[in-house]
Each structure stands twice: as C-alpha cells, then as structure tokens.
C-alpha positions in Angstrom: 221.0 60.1 -194.5 221.1 63.2 -196.7 224.5 64.1 -198.2 223.9 67.8 -198.9 224.9 70.9 -196.9 224.2 71.0 -193.2 223.2 74.4 -191.9 223.4 75.5 -188.2 221.2 77.9 -186.4 221.6 78.8 -182.8 218.8 79.8 -180.4 220.9 82.7 -179.2 219.2 84.9 -181.9 216.0 84.7 -180.0 215.9 88.4 -179.0 217.3 89.9 -182.2 215.9 90.9 -185.5 219.0 89.6 -187.3 220.8 86.3 -187.1 223.3 84.3 -189.1 223.0 80.8 -190.5 226.3 79.0 -190.6 227.8 75.8 -191.8 229.1 73.1 -189.4 232.4 74.8 -189.1 230.8 78.1 -188.0 231.3 79.9 -191.4 228.6 82.5 -191.9 226.5 81.6 -195.0 223.4 83.7 -194.8 222.1 86.6 -192.8 218.4 86.7 -191.9 216.7 90.0 -191.2 213.2 90.5 -189.9 210.4 93.1 -189.6 207.8 91.8 -187.2 205.1 94.5 -187.2 201.6 93.8 -188.4 202.9 92.7 -191.8 205.8 90.3 -191.2 208.7 90.4 -193.6 211.8 88.3 -193.2 214.6 88.4 -195.8 217.6 86.1 -196.4 220.8 87.7 -197.6 224.0 86.3 -199.1 227.4 87.5 -197.9 227.4 90.4 -200.4 224.0 91.6 -199.0 221.9 90.6 -201.9 218.4 89.4 -201.0 217.9 85.7 -202.0 214.6 85.0 -200.5 211.8 86.6 -198.5 209.0 85.5 -196.2 205.8 87.6 -196.0 202.7 87.2 -193.9 200.0 89.7 -194.0 197.4 90.5 -191.3 194.5 88.1 -191.0 196.0 85.1 -192.6 197.8 82.0 -191.3 199.8 81.5 -194.4 203.3 82.6 -195.4 204.4 83.5 -198.9 208.0 82.6 -199.9 209.5 84.8 -202.6 212.8 83.9 -204.4 214.6 86.8 -205.9 211.3 88.8 -205.6 209.0 86.3 -207.3 206.3 84.1 -205.7 207.7 80.6 -205.1 205.5 79.0 -202.5 202.9 79.3 -199.8 203.4 77.6 -196.5 200.5 76.6 -194.2 199.5 74.2 -191.5 197.4 71.2 -192.4 195.4 69.2 -190.0 194.4 69.4 -186.4 197.3 68.3 -184.4 200.1 70.3 -185.8 202.2 67.4 -187.1 201.8 68.3 -190.8 202.6 71.4 -192.9 202.2 71.9 -196.6 204.3 74.0 -198.9 202.6 74.6 -202.2 205.0 75.4 -205.0 204.7 75.7 -208.8 206.7 72.4 -209.0 204.3 70.5 -206.7 203.7 70.1 -203.0 206.4 69.7 -200.3 205.2 68.2 -197.0 206.7 68.6 -193.6 206.0 65.9 -191.1 207.3 65.0 -187.6 207.8 66.5 -184.2 207.6 70.3 -184.6 207.7 71.1 -180.9 210.9 69.0 -180.5 212.4 70.1 -183.8 212.8 66.7 -185.4 211.0 66.5 -188.7 211.5 66.1 -192.4 210.5 67.9 -195.6 209.6 65.6 -198.5 208.5 65.7 -202.1 207.0 62.8 -203.9 208.1 60.3 -201.2 211.7 61.5 -201.1 213.2 63.4 -198.2 214.6 66.7 -199.3 215.5 68.2 -195.9 215.9 67.0 -192.3 215.6 69.3 -189.3 216.9 68.3 -185.8 217.8 70.0 -182.5 220.8 69.5 -180.3 219.9 70.3 -176.7 223.0 71.5 -175.0 224.2 74.7 -173.1 223.8 76.6 -176.4 221.0 74.8 -178.1 221.5 74.5 -181.9 219.3 73.5 -184.7 220.6 71.6 -187.8 219.1 71.6 -191.2 220.5 69.0 -193.6 219.4 69.4 -197.3 219.5 66.9 -200.2 221.9 67.6 -203.1 220.3 69.6 -205.9 217.7 71.3 -203.7 217.3 75.1 -203.3 218.6 75.4 -199.8 217.6 79.0 -199.3 214.0 78.1 -200.2 214.0 75.2 -197.8 215.4 77.4 -194.9 212.8 80.0 -195.6 210.0 77.3 -195.5 211.4 76.0 -192.2 211.3 79.4 -190.6 207.8 79.9 -191.9 206.8 76.5 -190.3 208.4 77.6 -187.0 206.5 80.9 -186.9 203.1 79.2 -187.8 203.8 76.6 -185.1 204.5 79.3 -182.5 201.4 81.3 -183.6 199.2 78.1 -183.2 200.8 77.3 -179.8 200.2 80.8 -178.5 196.6 80.8 -179.8 195.9 77.4 -178.3 197.4 78.4 -174.9 195.2 81.6 -174.9 198.2 83.9 -174.9 196.5 86.2 -177.4 197.4 89.4 -175.5 200.4 90.5 -177.6 201.0 90.6 -181.3 200.3 87.1 -182.7 203.0 85.3 -184.6 206.0 86.8 -182.9 207.4 83.3 -182.9 210.6 82.4 -184.7 212.3 83.4 -181.5 211.7 87.1 -182.3 209.9 88.0 -179.1 208.0 84.7 -178.7 208.4 82.5 -175.8 210.7 80.0 -177.4 213.8 80.5 -179.5 214.2 78.7 -182.8 216.6 78.1 -185.0 
C-alpha cells in the first residue's frame, strides 16, 4: 500500500470545464480547467491560481504532452492492442500504467515500483481515488492520469463507431462517461 497523499475526484464534474481535486477530507487542493476545442488544453492550478501543469493534445495525434511549469515533461500514449497498457515517456525514464482502465483500477509504475494507484468507489456519488507514493510529483501523476482517461475515452468512442462528434471529448467533458 502506498503511503503518500490520496486525492479524490468526483464524477459530478462530468459536464463542466472546471473541477476541483480534493484530499480525503474534502479540502480543495487543485483546480483543473479545460479547453476542449480542436486543440485540447487542460491546466492544473494551485490555490493561488498559479499554473502547475498542463496537458496538450493537438489535432491528428493520439498523444498528450504534459508540461510542468511551462516545460515539456512527458508524452502519454496508448501502447498495445487491448487498451490495458499506457506509456508515459519522461526525461527520467518510462512510467507504465497497467490494469483495468474501464473499471478505474490500475497502477502507474517505474522500474518495477508502483508510484501511483487509481481506484473507483461506485456509490451514489461515484468517486475516484489516486494514491501517490512519497517523493513523487503528484501534479505530474494526476495530469498523466487525466491524459490516460481521455485517450481511453477516445479509443472507446472510435472502436464503437461514435465518430460523429469531436473526438476525444472524454475526461467527462462532454463524453459519455464521467471520470475522475
């Protein structure tokens, strides 16, 4: 079990372009804002409004770029045929995400060590939990998790032949499923 911070995201943000990530006690820690036009741009803000991280996806690609304080930090992409493996390429090496992405129970790992765990609590107000390992960049991990969610939704929509709308409106932002 990881002993770092546990973050909570509620599926109620599914129809908004802003949502808050809290701790277990409900204290707001981060605000996430999104622009979901042809060029997707999602930003993570601290309580003072400062941008800590950004996700960007340009037209005609299936990869997301993660920026930390305005600088390229990683690229997130799907790997494999069945959707059970995502790769996050960073300057410090590869992070891999494996598990049940449709059911929101998976882990992120580096060099055989688990650095984050994602799980879902199905209840009246579905919630998603992200537990991070001590010493990790939590904002980076949360950004990578949201990128994985969006890629997963885009792939699901494509595979189901839903292509009629704007692809990649996952992340609960107009897609058919809410995320964390």
